[in-house]
C-alpha positions as a Markdown table, in Angstrom:
| # | Residue | x | y | z |
|---|---|---|---|---|
| 1 | Unk | 9.9 | 128.5 | -9.1 |
| 2 | Unk | 9.2 | 124.8 | -7.9 |
| 3 | Unk | 9.8 | 123.9 | -4.3 |
| 4 | Unk | 9.2 | 120.5 | -2.6 |
| 5 | Unk | 7.3 | 120.5 | 0.6 |
| 6 | Unk | 7.2 | 117.6 | 3.2 |
| 7 | Unk | 4.8 | 117.3 | 5.9 |
| 8 | Unk | 5.7 | 115.2 | 9.0 |
| 9 | Unk | 4.1 | 113.5 | 12.0 |
| 10 | Unk | 0.4 | 115.1 | 12.6 |
| 11 | Unk | 0.7 | 117.5 | 9.8 |
| 12 | Unk | 0.3 | 114.6 | 7.1 |
| 13 | Unk | -3.5 | 114.9 | 7.8 |
| 14 | Unk | -3.5 | 118.2 | 6.1 |
| 15 | Unk | -1.9 | 117.2 | 2.8 |
| 16 | Unk | 0.2 | 114.7 | 1.1 |
| 17 | Unk | 3.3 | 113.9 | 2.8 |
| 18 | Unk | 5.3 | 115.3 | -0.1 |
| 19 | Unk | 4.3 | 117.7 | -2.7 |
| 20 | Unk | 5.9 | 120.1 | -5.2 |
| 21 | Unk | 4.6 | 123.6 | -5.3 |
| 22 | Unk | 4.7 | 126.4 | -7.8 |
| 23 | Unk | 5.6 | 129.7 | -6.1 |
| 24 | Unk | 6.6 | 133.3 | -7.3 |
| 25 | Unk | 10.2 | 134.4 | -7.5 |
| 26 | Unk | 11.5 | 135.7 | -3.9 |
| 27 | Unk | 8.8 | 133.8 | -2.1 |
| 28 | Unk | 9.4 | 133.1 | 1.6 |
| 29 | Unk | 8.9 | 130.2 | 3.9 |
| 30 | Unk | 5.9 | 132.0 | 5.2 |
| 31 | Unk | 4.4 | 132.1 | 1.6 |
| 32 | Unk | 4.7 | 128.5 | 1.1 |
| 33 | Unk | 3.2 | 127.7 | 4.6 |
| 34 | Unk | 0.1 | 130.0 | 3.8 |
| 35 | Unk | -0.4 | 128.1 | 0.4 |
| 36 | Unk | -0.9 | 124.9 | 2.4 |
| 37 | Unk | -3.8 | 126.2 | 4.4 |
| 38 | Unk | -2.6 | 124.7 | 7.7 |
| 39 | Unk | -4.4 | 125.7 | 10.9 |
| 40 | Unk | -2.8 | 129.0 | 12.3 |
| 41 | Unk | -2.7 | 127.6 | 15.9 |
| 42 | Unk | -0.3 | 124.9 | 15.1 |
| 43 | Unk | 3.4 | 126.1 | 15.7 |
| 44 | Unk | 5.8 | 124.7 | 13.1 |
| 45 | Unk | 9.4 | 123.9 | 13.0 |
| 46 | Unk | 10.7 | 124.9 | 9.5 |
| 47 | Unk | 13.4 | 123.4 | 7.8 |
| 48 | Unk | 14.9 | 124.4 | 4.4 |
| 49 | Unk | 17.6 | 122.0 | 3.0 |
| 50 | Unk | 18.2 | 120.6 | 6.4 |
| 51 | Unk | 18.7 | 123.7 | 8.3 |
| 52 | Unk | 16.2 | 125.7 | 10.5 |
| 53 | Unk | 14.8 | 128.8 | 8.7 |
| 54 | Unk | 12.8 | 131.7 | 10.0 |
| 55 | Unk | 9.3 | 132.5 | 8.2 |
| 56 | Unk | 10.9 | 135.4 | 6.2 |
| 57 | Unk | 13.7 | 133.3 | 4.6 |
| 58 | Unk | 13.7 | 133.4 | 0.9 |
| 59 | Unk | 13.2 | 130.4 | -0.9 |
| 60 | Unk | 15.0 | 129.4 | -4.3 |
| 61 | Unk | 14.2 | 127.1 | -7.0 |
| 62 | Unk | 14.6 | 123.5 | -5.9 |
| 63 | Unk | 14.6 | 124.0 | -2.1 |
| 64 | Unk | 13.1 | 121.4 | 0.1 |
| 65 | Unk | 10.9 | 122.8 | 2.9 |
| 66 | Unk | 10.2 | 120.2 | 5.8 |
| 67 | Unk | 7.5 | 121.1 | 8.2 |
| 68 | Unk | 7.3 | 119.4 | 11.6 |
| 69 | Unk | 4.7 | 120.2 | 14.5 |
| 70 | Unk | 6.1 | 120.4 | 17.9 |
| 71 | Unk | 7.4 | 117.0 | 19.1 |
| 72 | Unk | 7.9 | 116.1 | 22.6 |
| 73 | Unk | 10.1 | 113.2 | 23.7 |
| 74 | Unk | 12.0 | 112.0 | 26.7 |
| 75 | Unk | 13.5 | 109.1 | 28.3 |
């Protein structure tokens, strides 16, 4: 199945901002993240189709996975 992955903020240095990847059926968010070979030490916010999802969430054909590093803000 094909899933679109978007990398945001400092994660962009690890690959294209947007890419479409081929994953086996029943692949999870965790499987998709492993495919990217991101450093293990970076905690990630994982958003699938606009909603926060855990690593074991099953992906479906056409899903969009957005990955964000921790971002602090304030004001």
